[in-house]
C-alpha positions as CSV (number, residue, x, y, z in Angstrom):
1,M,-58.1,76.5,-30.7
2,T,-54.4,75.7,-30.8
3,V,-54.3,76.6,-27.2
4,A,-57.1,74.2,-26.5
5,A,-55.3,71.4,-28.3
6,Q,-52.2,72.0,-26.3
7,A,-54.3,72.1,-23.1
8,A,-55.7,68.6,-23.6
9,A,-52.4,67.0,-24.6
10,P,-51.1,64.5,-22.0
11,A,-48.4,65.9,-19.8
12,E,-46.0,63.0,-20.5
13,T,-45.6,64.0,-24.1
14,D,-44.1,67.4,-23.3
15,S,-40.6,68.0,-21.9
16,P,-40.3,70.0,-18.7
17,A,-38.8,72.8,-20.8
18,A,-41.7,72.9,-23.2
19,R,-44.2,72.9,-20.4
20,S,-42.5,75.8,-18.7
21,R,-42.6,77.8,-22.0
22,W,-46.1,77.6,-23.2
23,R,-48.4,76.8,-20.3
24,P,-48.2,80.0,-18.3
25,W,-48.7,82.0,-21.5
26,A,-51.6,79.9,-22.4
27,L,-53.3,80.8,-19.1
28,V,-52.5,84.5,-19.8
29,A,-54.1,84.2,-23.2
30,I,-57.2,82.6,-21.9
31,C,-57.7,85.2,-19.1
32,A,-57.1,87.9,-21.7
33,A,-59.7,86.4,-24.0
34,A,-62.1,86.3,-21.0
35,A,-61.4,89.9,-20.2
36,A,-62.0,90.9,-23.9
37,L,-65.3,89.0,-24.1
38,Y,-66.6,90.4,-20.8
39,A,-65.4,94.0,-21.2
40,W,-66.0,94.6,-24.9
41,R,-68.1,97.8,-25.3
42,I,-69.4,97.8,-21.7
43,G,-69.0,101.6,-21.7
44,G,-71.5,102.0,-24.6
45,G,-74.1,103.6,-22.4
46,Q,-75.9,100.6,-20.9
47,L,-76.4,100.4,-17.2
48,G,-77.1,96.7,-17.0
49,N,-80.1,95.7,-14.8
50,S,-81.6,99.1,-13.9
51,Y,-83.1,97.7,-10.7
52,Y,-79.7,96.9,-9.3
53,S,-78.1,100.0,-10.9
54,A,-80.5,102.3,-9.2
55,A,-79.7,100.6,-5.9
56,V,-76.0,101.1,-6.5
57,K,-76.6,104.8,-7.1
58,S,-78.7,105.1,-3.9
59,M,-76.2,103.1,-1.9
60,T,-73.5,105.7,-2.5
61,G,-75.6,108.2,-0.6
62,S,-75.3,106.9,3.0
63,V,-73.7,104.2,5.2
64,S,-77.1,102.8,6.0
65,N,-78.1,102.5,2.3
66,F,-74.8,100.8,1.6
67,L,-75.0,98.4,4.4
68,F,-78.5,97.2,3.7
69,G,-78.7,97.6,-0.1
70,S,-81.4,100.3,-0.3
71,F,-83.1,100.6,-3.6
72,D,-83.9,104.3,-3.3
73,P,-81.9,107.2,-1.9
74,Y,-84.4,107.8,1.0
75,G,-84.0,104.2,2.3
76,V,-87.6,103.0,2.0
77,F,-86.9,99.4,0.9
78,T,-84.0,97.2,-0.2
79,V,-83.5,95.1,-3.3
80,D,-84.8,91.6,-2.9
81,K,-81.3,90.1,-2.4
82,P,-78.5,90.7,0.2
83,P,-76.2,93.5,-1.0
84,M,-72.8,91.7,-1.2
85,S,-72.8,91.6,-5.0
86,L,-73.6,95.4,-5.1
87,W,-70.9,96.4,-2.7
88,P,-68.0,96.1,-5.3
89,Q,-70.1,98.1,-7.8
90,V,-70.7,100.9,-5.2
91,I,-67.0,101.1,-4.4
92,S,-66.3,101.3,-8.2
93,A,-68.9,104.0,-8.6
94,L,-67.4,106.0,-5.7
95,I,-63.9,105.8,-7.2
96,F,-64.7,106.2,-10.9
97,G,-68.0,108.0,-10.9
98,F,-71.5,106.5,-11.6
99,H,-71.7,105.4,-15.2
100,G,-72.0,102.2,-17.2
101,W,-68.4,100.9,-17.3
102,S,-67.8,101.7,-13.6
103,L,-70.9,99.5,-12.7
104,L,-69.8,96.6,-14.9
105,L,-66.1,96.7,-14.3
106,P,-66.3,94.7,-11.1
107,Q,-68.3,92.1,-13.0
108,V,-65.5,91.8,-15.5
109,V,-62.9,91.5,-12.8
110,E,-64.9,88.9,-11.0
111,G,-65.5,86.9,-14.2
112,V,-61.8,86.8,-15.1
113,A,-61.0,85.9,-11.5
114,A,-63.4,82.9,-11.7
115,V,-61.6,81.7,-14.9
116,F,-58.2,82.0,-13.2
117,L,-59.3,80.4,-10.0
118,L,-61.0,77.5,-11.8
119,H,-57.7,76.8,-13.5
120,R,-55.9,76.7,-10.2
121,T,-58.5,74.4,-8.8
122,V,-58.6,71.9,-11.6
123,R,-54.8,71.9,-11.8
124,L,-54.7,70.6,-8.3
125,W,-57.2,67.9,-9.1
126,A,-56.7,66.8,-12.7
127,G,-53.4,68.4,-13.9
128,E,-52.3,71.4,-15.9
129,N,-53.8,70.2,-19.3
130,A,-57.2,69.7,-17.9
131,A,-56.9,73.0,-16.0
132,L,-56.2,75.1,-19.1
133,L,-59.0,73.4,-21.0
134,A,-61.5,74.0,-18.1
135,A,-60.5,77.7,-18.0
136,L,-61.1,77.9,-21.8
137,I,-64.5,76.2,-21.6
138,L,-65.7,78.5,-18.8
139,T,-64.5,81.5,-20.8
140,L,-66.5,80.4,-23.9
141,T,-69.7,79.5,-22.1
142,P,-72.3,81.8,-23.8
143,I,-74.5,82.5,-20.7
144,T,-71.3,83.2,-18.7
145,V,-70.3,85.8,-21.2
146,A,-73.7,87.4,-21.1
147,I,-74.0,87.5,-17.3
148,N,-70.5,88.8,-16.8
149,R,-71.4,91.8,-19.0
150,D,-74.3,92.6,-16.6
151,N,-74.6,93.5,-13.0
152,N,-76.8,90.7,-11.7
153,P,-75.5,88.8,-8.5
154,D,-74.7,85.6,-10.4
155,T,-71.2,86.7,-11.4
156,L,-70.0,87.1,-7.8
157,L,-71.9,84.0,-6.8
158,V,-70.0,81.9,-9.4
159,L,-66.6,83.4,-8.2
160,L,-67.3,82.6,-4.6
161,L,-68.4,79.0,-5.4
162,V,-65.3,78.5,-7.4
163,A,-63.3,79.8,-4.5
164,A,-65.1,77.3,-2.3
165,A,-64.1,74.5,-4.8
166,Y,-60.5,75.7,-4.6
167,A,-60.5,75.6,-0.8
168,F,-62.2,72.2,-0.9
169,T,-59.6,70.8,-3.3
170,R,-56.8,72.1,-1.1
171,S,-58.5,70.5,1.9
172,V,-58.7,66.9,0.5
173,R,-55.1,67.1,-0.8
174,A,-53.6,68.4,2.5
175,D,-51.6,65.9,4.5
176,P,-51.6,67.4,8.0
177,S,-55.1,67.1,9.6
178,R,-54.9,70.7,10.8
179,A,-54.4,72.0,7.2
180,R,-57.2,69.8,5.9
181,T,-59.6,71.3,8.5
182,K,-58.5,74.8,7.8
183,W,-59.2,74.6,4.1
184,L,-62.5,73.0,4.7
185,L,-63.5,75.8,6.9
186,W,-62.5,78.3,4.2
187,C,-64.7,76.3,1.8
188,A,-67.7,76.8,4.1
189,F,-66.9,80.5,4.5
190,F,-66.9,81.1,0.8
191,I,-70.2,79.3,0.4
192,G,-71.6,81.5,3.2
193,C,-70.4,84.5,1.3
194,G,-72.3,83.1,-1.6
195,F,-75.4,83.0,0.6
196,V,-75.0,86.7,1.4
197,T,-74.9,87.2,-2.4
198,K,-77.9,85.1,-3.5
199,M,-79.2,83.3,-0.5
200,L,-80.2,79.6,-0.7
201,Q,-78.9,79.2,-4.3
202,A,-75.4,79.1,-2.9
203,W,-76.2,76.1,-0.7
204,I,-77.1,73.9,-3.7
205,V,-73.5,72.8,-3.9
206,L,-73.4,71.6,-0.3
207,P,-74.5,68.0,-0.8
208,G,-71.8,67.4,-3.3
209,F,-69.0,68.9,-1.2
210,A,-70.1,67.2,2.0
211,V,-70.3,63.7,0.4
212,A,-67.0,64.3,-1.5
213,Y,-65.2,65.3,1.7
214,F,-66.5,62.2,3.6
215,V,-65.6,59.7,0.9
216,G,-62.4,61.5,-0.3
217,T,-60.5,62.1,2.9
218,P,-58.2,59.5,4.5
219,A,-58.8,60.8,8.0
220,P,-60.7,58.6,10.5
221,V,-64.5,58.7,10.3
222,R,-64.8,60.5,13.6
223,R,-62.4,63.3,12.4
224,R,-64.3,63.6,9.2
225,L,-67.6,64.1,11.0
226,L,-66.0,66.7,13.4
227,D,-64.6,68.6,10.4
228,L,-67.9,68.7,8.7
229,L,-69.6,69.9,11.9
230,G,-67.1,72.6,12.3
231,A,-67.6,73.6,8.6
232,A,-71.4,73.7,9.3
233,G,-70.8,76.2,12.1
234,V,-68.7,78.4,9.9
235,L,-71.3,78.1,7.2
236,V,-74.1,79.2,9.5
237,V,-72.2,82.2,10.8
238,S,-70.9,83.4,7.4
239,S,-74.4,82.9,5.8
240,F,-76.6,84.6,8.4
241,W,-74.6,87.4,9.8
242,W,-76.1,89.9,7.4
243,T,-79.6,88.5,8.1
244,A,-79.1,89.0,11.8
245,L,-77.6,92.5,11.2
246,H,-80.6,93.6,9.2
247,D,-83.3,92.1,11.3
248,W,-81.8,93.1,14.7
249,W,-80.7,96.5,13.7
250,P,-81.8,98.9,16.5
251,G,-82.2,102.0,14.4
252,S,-84.1,102.9,11.3
253,K,-83.5,100.6,8.2
254,P,-85.1,100.0,4.8
255,Y,-87.9,97.5,4.5
256,M,-86.6,94.1,3.2
257,G,-87.8,94.1,-0.4
258,G,-89.7,91.0,-1.5
259,S,-90.6,90.0,2.1
260,T,-94.1,90.0,3.6
261,D,-93.0,91.5,7.0
262,G,-89.9,93.5,6.2
263,T,-87.4,90.9,7.5
264,A,-84.6,89.3,5.7
265,W,-85.4,86.0,7.4
266,N,-88.9,86.0,5.7
267,L,-87.3,86.7,2.3
268,I,-84.8,83.8,2.7
269,F,-87.4,81.1,3.4
270,G,-90.2,82.7,1.4
271,Y,-90.2,84.4,-2.0
272,N,-86.5,84.2,-2.5
273,G,-85.9,80.8,-1.0
274,F,-88.3,77.9,-0.9
275,G,-90.8,79.9,-3.0
276,R,-88.3,79.7,-5.9
277,V,-88.1,75.9,-5.7
278,F,-91.7,74.9,-4.7
279,G,-93.6,77.8,-6.2
280,G,-97.1,78.6,-4.9
281,E,-98.4,81.9,-3.7
282,G,-95.2,82.5,-1.7
283,N,-93.6,83.7,-4.9
284,F,-95.0,87.2,-4.4
285,A,-95.6,89.2,-1.2
286,G,-98.9,90.2,-2.6
287,G,-100.4,86.8,-2.4
288,G,-102.5,86.0,-5.3
289,G,-101.6,89.1,-7.3
290,F,-99.5,87.2,-9.8
291,R,-102.4,85.0,-10.8
292,A,-104.8,87.9,-10.9
293,G,-102.6,89.7,-13.4
294,A,-102.8,86.7,-15.7
295,A,-106.1,88.0,-17.2
296,Q,-104.3,91.0,-18.6
297,L,-101.7,88.8,-20.3
298,R,-104.3,86.4,-21.7
299,G,-106.6,89.1,-22.8
300,G,-104.3,91.5,-24.6
301,L,-101.0,89.8,-25.4
302,E,-99.7,87.4,-28.0
303,L,-97.2,85.2,-26.2
304,P,-94.5,83.3,-28.0
305,A,-95.2,79.7,-28.9
306,G,-94.8,77.3,-26.0
307,M,-94.9,80.1,-23.3
308,A,-97.9,80.1,-21.1
309,P,-99.1,83.2,-19.2
310,P,-98.9,83.3,-15.4
311,G,-101.4,81.2,-13.6
312,G,-101.4,78.4,-16.2
313,T,-100.9,74.8,-15.7
314,G,-97.8,74.2,-13.6
315,G,-96.0,71.1,-12.4
316,P,-93.4,68.9,-14.0
317,G,-93.5,69.0,-17.7
318,G,-95.9,71.9,-17.7
319,T,-95.3,75.3,-19.1
320,G,-97.4,77.5,-16.8
321,G,-96.9,79.4,-13.7
322,P,-94.0,81.8,-13.1
323,A,-91.4,79.1,-14.0
324,G,-93.1,78.5,-17.3
325,M,-93.3,82.2,-18.1
326,F,-89.7,82.9,-17.5
327,G,-87.7,79.7,-18.1
328,G,-89.8,77.2,-20.0
329,G,-91.6,74.2,-18.6
330,T,-90.3,72.3,-15.6
331,G,-89.0,68.7,-16.0
332,I,-85.9,66.7,-16.6
333,G,-85.4,68.2,-20.1
334,R,-85.5,71.8,-19.0
335,M,-81.7,72.4,-19.3
336,F,-82.0,71.3,-23.0
337,S,-85.2,73.2,-23.8
338,S,-85.5,76.0,-26.4
339,S,-85.4,78.6,-23.6
340,V,-82.4,77.3,-21.8
341,G,-80.4,74.9,-24.1
342,G,-78.5,77.6,-26.0
343,Q,-77.4,79.2,-22.8
344,I,-75.6,76.4,-21.1
345,S,-76.2,72.9,-22.6
346,W,-73.6,72.9,-25.4
347,L,-71.3,70.6,-23.4
348,L,-73.8,69.2,-20.9
349,P,-74.3,65.9,-22.8
350,L,-70.5,65.5,-22.8
351,A,-70.3,66.2,-19.1
352,L,-73.0,63.6,-18.4
353,L,-71.2,61.1,-20.6
354,V,-68.0,61.7,-18.6
355,L,-69.7,61.2,-15.3
356,V,-71.3,57.9,-16.5
357,V,-68.0,56.6,-17.8
358,V,-66.2,57.6,-14.5
359,A,-68.9,55.9,-12.5
360,V,-68.8,52.8,-14.5
361,Q,-65.0,52.6,-14.4
362,G,-65.0,53.1,-10.7
363,V,-63.6,56.6,-10.3
364,R,-60.0,55.5,-11.0
365,V,-58.3,58.5,-12.6
366,A,-54.9,58.5,-11.0
367,G,-55.0,55.0,-9.6
368,P,-57.1,52.7,-7.4
369,G,-58.1,54.2,-4.1
370,D,-56.9,57.7,-4.8
371,P,-59.1,59.7,-2.3
372,A,-58.3,63.2,-3.7
373,Q,-59.3,62.2,-7.2
374,R,-62.4,60.5,-6.0
375,A,-63.3,63.6,-3.9
376,G,-63.0,65.8,-7.0
377,W,-65.4,63.7,-9.1
378,F,-67.9,63.7,-6.3
379,A,-67.6,67.4,-5.7
380,W,-67.9,68.5,-9.3
381,G,-70.4,65.8,-10.2
382,G,-72.5,66.7,-7.2
383,W,-72.4,70.4,-8.1
384,L,-73.5,69.7,-11.6
385,L,-76.2,67.1,-11.0
386,V,-77.8,68.6,-7.9
387,T,-77.9,72.1,-9.4
388,A,-79.3,70.9,-12.7
389,L,-82.0,68.9,-10.9
390,V,-83.0,71.8,-8.7
391,F,-83.1,74.2,-11.7
392,S,-85.0,71.7,-13.8
393,F,-87.8,71.2,-11.3
394,A,-88.0,74.6,-9.7
395,Q,-91.7,75.6,-9.7
396,G,-91.2,79.3,-8.7
397,I,-89.7,82.2,-10.6
398,W,-86.6,80.9,-12.4
399,H,-84.6,82.6,-15.1
400,P,-82.3,80.9,-17.7
401,Y,-79.3,83.0,-16.8
402,Y,-79.2,81.2,-13.4
403,T,-77.6,78.4,-15.4
404,T,-74.2,80.2,-15.3
405,M,-73.8,78.5,-12.0
406,L,-73.5,75.2,-13.9
407,A,-70.7,76.5,-16.0
408,P,-67.7,75.8,-13.7
409,A,-68.8,72.3,-13.0
410,I,-69.4,71.6,-16.7
411,A,-66.0,73.0,-17.5
412,A,-64.1,71.0,-14.9
413,I,-65.9,67.7,-15.7
414,C,-65.6,68.1,-19.5
415,A,-61.9,69.1,-19.3
416,A,-60.9,66.3,-17.0
417,G,-63.0,63.9,-19.0
418,L,-61.5,64.9,-22.4
419,V,-58.0,64.4,-20.9
420,R,-59.1,61.1,-19.6
421,F,-60.6,60.1,-23.0
422,W,-57.4,61.2,-24.7
423,R,-55.3,59.0,-22.5
424,E,-57.6,56.1,-23.2
425,Y,-57.4,56.9,-26.9
426,R,-53.6,56.8,-26.9
427,H,-52.9,54.0,-24.5
428,G,-56.1,52.2,-23.4
429,S,-58.7,49.8,-24.8
430,A,-61.7,52.2,-24.5
431,W,-60.4,54.4,-27.3
432,L,-63.8,54.9,-28.9
433,L,-64.8,57.1,-26.0
434,L,-63.2,60.2,-27.5
435,P,-64.7,59.8,-31.0
436,A,-68.1,59.1,-29.4
437,A,-67.8,62.3,-27.2
438,V,-66.9,64.4,-30.2
439,A,-69.8,63.0,-32.3
440,L,-72.2,63.5,-29.4
441,T,-71.2,67.1,-28.9
442,A,-71.2,68.0,-32.6
443,G,-74.7,66.5,-33.0
444,W,-76.1,68.4,-30.0
445,A,-74.5,71.7,-31.3
446,F,-76.2,71.1,-34.6
447,V,-79.6,70.6,-32.9
448,L,-79.2,73.7,-30.8
449,T,-78.1,75.9,-33.7
450,N,-80.8,74.5,-36.0
451,R,-83.5,75.8,-33.6
452,D,-83.0,79.3,-35.0
453,P,-80.9,79.3,-38.2
454,S,-81.2,83.0,-38.5
455,W,-78.7,83.4,-35.7
456,H,-75.3,82.3,-37.1
457,G,-77.0,79.3,-38.7
458,W,-73.9,78.6,-40.8
459,T,-72.2,77.2,-37.7
460,R,-74.4,74.1,-37.7
461,W,-73.0,73.0,-41.0
462,A,-69.5,74.0,-40.0
463,V,-69.6,72.0,-36.8
464,L,-71.1,69.1,-38.6
465,A,-68.4,69.1,-41.2
466,V,-65.5,69.5,-38.7
467,G,-67.1,66.9,-36.4
468,I,-67.2,64.3,-39.2
469,L,-63.6,65.1,-40.1
470,A,-62.6,64.9,-36.4
471,V,-64.2,61.5,-35.9
472,L,-62.7,60.1,-39.1
473,A,-59.3,61.4,-38.1
474,L,-59.6,59.9,-34.7
475,V,-60.6,56.5,-36.0
476,L,-57.9,56.5,-38.7
477,G,-55.3,57.8,-36.2
478,R,-56.0,54.9,-34.0
479,L,-56.1,52.2,-36.7
480,A,-53.5,53.5,-39.2
481,P,-49.8,52.6,-38.8
482,V,-49.0,56.3,-38.6
483,R,-51.1,56.8,-35.5
484,R,-48.1,57.6,-33.3
485,M,-47.0,60.5,-35.6
486,V,-49.0,63.3,-37.1
487,L,-52.5,62.1,-37.4
488,P,-53.4,61.8,-33.7
489,R,-52.3,65.4,-33.1
490,V,-54.4,66.7,-36.1
491,S,-57.4,64.7,-34.9
492,L,-57.0,66.2,-31.4
493,V,-57.1,69.7,-32.8
494,L,-60.2,68.9,-34.9
495,A,-61.9,67.3,-31.9
496,L,-61.4,70.4,-29.8
497,V,-62.5,72.7,-32.6
498,T,-65.6,70.6,-32.8
499,V,-66.3,70.8,-29.1
500,L,-65.7,74.6,-28.7
501,F,-66.5,76.1,-32.1
502,V,-70.2,77.0,-31.8
503,P,-70.0,78.1,-28.1
504,A,-67.1,80.4,-29.1
505,V,-69.1,81.9,-32.0
506,W,-72.1,82.5,-29.7
507,S,-69.9,84.0,-27.0
508,A,-68.2,86.3,-29.4
509,A,-71.5,87.4,-31.0
510,T,-73.0,88.0,-27.5
511,A,-70.1,90.2,-26.6
512,A,-70.2,92.1,-29.9
513,T,-73.9,93.0,-29.4
514,G,-74.1,92.7,-25.7
515,E,-74.9,96.4,-25.1
516,N,-78.5,95.3,-25.5
517,N,-78.4,93.0,-22.4
518,G,-80.7,94.3,-19.7
519,G,-82.2,93.0,-16.6
520,M,-82.3,89.4,-17.8
521,P,-79.2,88.8,-19.9
522,A,-79.1,86.0,-22.4
523,A,-76.9,84.8,-25.2
524,G,-78.0,84.1,-28.7
525,P,-81.1,85.1,-30.7
526,G,-84.2,86.7,-29.2
527,G,-86.0,83.4,-28.8
528,F,-83.4,82.0,-26.3
529,G,-83.4,82.6,-22.6
530,G,-87.1,83.3,-21.9
531,F,-87.7,87.0,-21.1
532,G,-83.9,87.3,-20.8
533,G,-83.4,87.1,-24.5
534,F,-85.8,89.8,-25.4
535,G,-84.5,93.0,-24.2
536,G,-87.7,93.9,-22.4
537,F,-91.3,93.1,-21.9
538,G,-92.5,95.5,-24.6
539,G,-91.1,96.6,-27.8
540,G,-87.4,96.2,-27.2
541,T,-85.1,94.2,-29.4
542,R,-82.5,91.7,-28.5
543,T,-79.4,90.9,-30.4
544,G,-81.3,88.9,-32.8
545,G,-83.6,91.8,-33.6
546,Q,-86.8,90.1,-32.5
547,R,-89.6,91.5,-30.5
548,A,-90.2,89.9,-27.1
549,F,-94.0,89.6,-27.5
550,P,-95.3,90.8,-30.8
551,G,-98.7,91.6,-29.4
552,M,-97.6,93.4,-26.3
553,P,-98.0,97.2,-26.4
554,D,-95.2,99.5,-25.4
555,A,-95.5,101.4,-22.2
556,A,-96.0,104.9,-23.1
557,G,-93.9,107.3,-21.2
558,F,-91.5,104.6,-20.0
559,P,-88.1,103.8,-21.2
560,G,-88.7,101.0,-23.7
561,G,-92.0,102.4,-24.8
562,A,-92.8,105.6,-26.7
563,D,-92.6,108.9,-24.9
564,A,-95.2,111.6,-25.2
565,G,-93.9,112.6,-28.5
566,G,-94.0,109.1,-29.9
567,T,-90.2,108.6,-29.9
568,R,-89.3,105.0,-29.8
569,R,-86.9,103.9,-27.1
570,A,-84.8,100.7,-26.6
571,G,-85.8,98.2,-24.0
572,G,-89.1,97.3,-22.5
573,F,-91.6,98.4,-19.9
574,G,-90.6,98.3,-16.3
575,G,-86.9,98.5,-17.2
576,F,-86.2,94.9,-18.2
577,G,-84.5,96.0,-21.4
578,N,-81.4,98.0,-22.1
579,R,-81.5,101.1,-20.0
580,D,-79.3,104.2,-20.6
581,G,-80.3,106.0,-17.5
582,Q,-82.1,108.8,-19.4
583,L,-85.6,110.0,-18.7
584,T,-88.1,110.4,-21.4
585,D,-89.3,114.0,-22.1
586,L,-92.6,113.2,-20.3
587,Q,-90.8,111.8,-17.3
588,R,-88.5,114.8,-17.1
589,R,-91.4,117.2,-17.2
590,I,-93.3,115.3,-14.5
591,L,-90.2,115.3,-12.3
592,N,-89.4,119.0,-12.8
593,Y,-93.0,119.9,-12.0
594,A,-92.9,117.9,-8.8
595,K,-89.5,119.5,-7.8
596,Q,-90.7,123.0,-8.5
597,H,-93.8,122.6,-6.4
598,S,-92.6,120.4,-3.6
599,D,-91.7,123.3,-1.3
600,G,-88.5,121.6,-0.2
601,A,-90.2,118.3,0.7
602,A,-87.6,115.5,1.6
603,I,-89.1,113.2,-1.1
604,T,-89.4,114.9,-4.5
605,L,-91.5,112.1,-6.0
606,A,-92.9,108.7,-5.0
607,V,-93.5,106.3,-7.9
608,D,-96.2,103.7,-7.5
609,G,-96.3,100.6,-9.6
610,S,-92.9,98.7,-9.4
611,A,-89.3,99.4,-8.6
612,M,-88.5,99.0,-12.3
613,T,-90.6,102.1,-13.0
614,A,-89.0,104.2,-10.3
615,S,-85.5,103.1,-11.3
616,S,-85.5,105.3,-14.4
617,F,-86.2,108.4,-12.2
618,I,-83.4,107.4,-9.8
619,L,-80.9,106.8,-12.6
620,G,-81.9,109.8,-14.6
621,S,-81.8,112.4,-11.9
622,D,-80.2,113.4,-8.6
623,D,-83.5,114.1,-6.9
624,V,-84.9,112.0,-4.0
625,V,-87.3,109.7,-5.8
626,I,-88.6,106.6,-4.1
627,G,-90.4,103.5,-5.3
628,M,-93.5,102.1,-3.8
629,G,-94.1,98.4,-3.3
630,G,-90.7,96.9,-4.0
631,F,-89.7,95.1,-7.2
632,L,-93.2,94.1,-8.2
633,G,-95.1,96.8,-6.4
634,S,-96.6,94.2,-4.0
635,D,-94.6,94.9,-0.9
636,N,-96.1,96.8,2.0
637,S,-93.6,99.5,1.8
638,P,-94.3,102.3,2.2
639,S,-97.4,101.5,4.1
640,V,-100.4,103.7,4.0
641,D,-99.5,104.8,7.6
642,Q,-96.1,105.9,6.4
643,L,-97.6,107.8,3.5
644,Q,-100.0,109.6,5.9
645,Q,-97.1,110.5,8.2
646,W,-94.9,111.8,5.3
647,T,-97.8,113.8,3.9
648,A,-98.7,115.3,7.3
649,G,-95.1,116.2,8.0
650,G,-94.5,117.8,4.6
651,K,-92.0,115.2,3.5
652,L,-94.1,114.1,0.5
653,K,-96.3,116.0,-1.8
654,F,-96.3,114.3,-5.2
655,V,-97.0,110.7,-6.2
656,L,-96.9,109.2,-9.7
657,G,-99.6,106.7,-9.5
658,G,-101.6,104.3,-11.7
659,T,-105.0,105.0,-13.2
660,G,-106.6,102.0,-11.7
661,G,-106.4,98.2,-11.5
662,R,-104.5,96.1,-9.1
663,G,-101.3,98.0,-9.4
664,G,-97.8,96.7,-9.5
665,M,-96.2,95.0,-12.5
666,L,-98.7,93.0,-14.7
667,G,-101.3,93.6,-12.0
668,M,-99.4,91.5,-9.5
669,G,-99.6,94.0,-6.7
670,G,-102.2,92.4,-4.4
671,G,-103.5,93.8,-1.2
672,A,-100.7,96.3,-0.3
673,A,-100.8,97.8,-3.7
674,E,-104.6,98.2,-3.7
675,Q,-104.4,99.9,-0.3
676,R,-101.9,102.4,-1.6
677,Q,-104.0,103.1,-4.6
678,Q,-107.0,103.7,-2.4
679,W,-105.0,106.0,-0.2
680,I,-103.9,108.0,-3.3
681,K,-107.5,108.3,-4.5
682,Q,-108.6,109.5,-1.0
683,H,-105.8,111.9,-0.2
684,C,-104.4,113.1,-3.5
685,T,-105.7,115.1,-6.4
686,A,-104.7,114.5,-10.1
687,V,-102.6,117.3,-11.5
688,D,-103.8,118.7,-14.8
689,P,-101.4,117.3,-17.4
690,A,-101.4,120.7,-19.1
691,A,-99.4,122.0,-16.1
692,Y,-96.4,119.8,-16.9
693,G,-96.9,119.4,-20.6
694,G,-98.7,116.0,-20.6
695,Q,-101.3,115.1,-23.2
696,N,-104.3,114.2,-21.1
697,A,-105.4,113.1,-17.7
698,T,-105.1,109.4,-18.4
699,E,-101.9,108.7,-20.3
700,P,-102.1,105.2,-21.8
701,A,-101.2,102.7,-19.1
702,G,-98.7,99.9,-19.6
703,P,-99.6,96.3,-19.5
704,G,-99.5,96.3,-15.7
705,G,-101.3,99.4,-15.0
706,G,-98.0,101.3,-14.6
707,A,-97.6,104.7,-13.0
708,Q,-99.0,107.3,-15.5
709,T,-100.8,110.0,-13.5
710,L,-99.2,112.7,-11.4
711,Y,-101.0,113.3,-8.1
712,Q,-100.6,116.1,-5.5
713,C,-101.2,114.8,-2.0
714,H,-102.6,116.7,1.0
715,A,-102.4,116.2,4.7
């Protein structure tokens, strides 16, 4: 915390020699701390999100799989995102071999790079002290620590958006008009790369950047408009080149996972685009499959308090629907809710206070009419407010770990605001702003920590005590005759300890136990972060040692459930929990049987149900295993016509299929899944479990009617 205190100290109090001594080393220390938090024990056997990890392994097999992000080695369908975030992981796996730390090493590098680049960006805008503090805040954001220890796309998305902010800041500070335009085009390019990482989510920052450039550039209005039009052109090209490549590819290619027609364009503006924001049936390719699966949840599962099953009452303030299931109820308070607050909101009240103060005071940081300073406040403020509002009211599938996208904006605004408040405290009339900010932050930290005292609950009393001392020291330091000597510096240290103490503890604890992060990473106890904090749908434990859903049965035979011998495994059904890439004994016996009797078929085994089920077979073997139906089992890939052709051509002989129901995950499969199940019933025969060492013909199905029965198919 001493580094933090130095970071917030005003530049005029340090001599040039002193600044040159400690500031570079402070940045090195912050980046080293970030690397330690993100990399600690990442080689402990975990493979992150098994859905993406399986795709990485498959993408190492061919150029086509690499280019399009194929989930399976045969190239049947892609993951439901563009593949840019997976490309660094594939390259790392090709260099170092396929294992946990080679998958997660690119995430660590990208996370540290984002910290460093945020420092360079804020330094251009608000000075070195604010830059160091912003880098430290980003480093210690709990959800950022969790996501950077996982292989979800959000880590690369954050890095690319911070790069866009850097280019934007260079643009508004450039004197020659040509340099200003060049950097704005780079800003648009980086946002476009973010689109190829996570589609429309990257575009959420566009309103803030566009308004900031228009109001923060001294160029004539006509030139500003032309620059923005040029940037829009770069944005479109850099965003949609991969979409065009996939959809216009003349040869064979994987089906676009998550789409209804196999095209990336459909995915962008359907399930993975407007469906995320506005909800509705567009959330799933299978139409009404999600709501149909709700009966299984209502009938057999004991959901946590406040979490409604799918198909419940949606809308603002409600807790139902996909959004309510994963990220709590929608509404203006969502970022502060029990599911989300502990992930990102520690300094959110402080950031909002800073924005209100800056707005009231007329955005005069470096002097009246400074366009670059004004542009910075509009850019970071627009990033924070627009993103928070979109996330708060998103009606479709939304996960709390998405909030890592808010972290750079919160860090920049809070850092610049604290330096501003410190300046007011030392030399201005509004000196009470700093004590008020400290009190507000300490109070909110107490509230968040008090929601589950079993998870480092001692910190709530520690932050309360240090916060009271900090506020008293700040008041006395201003009023006492000795305020220009020791007391102000002591009060500053106490203030920064108050602001960063609890997030630092949560971040360190998340890193120390982060090997349990799975498909939906989260910081804190099991109750935080929606499904992300639970280590799986069924049975698994999160860092807090709590079950996700106490009444949900384990999926027998799946990682996360109990295998045929009753051995308990970490994680949850469908692969949402911690996955070590190992098959259960039952899965291994099934795969070996299929391999021995496939007569050299190109596809050793097809797994019906969901991609998360198939991922364990892809990760746990080098055989050609494919999924059926995409992530949720609802995609029309492979179609029944493809299955018929493969079977007739001797390319497919064995299918691991469900015992009935709608298919897919939680019964969300819909029409395509039902058609595949009907085809399996008509063209395949169940293999006697005794032939591969199973217990009986109908192994207990998971909550979603998961794949449990091995079938041999005939032409």
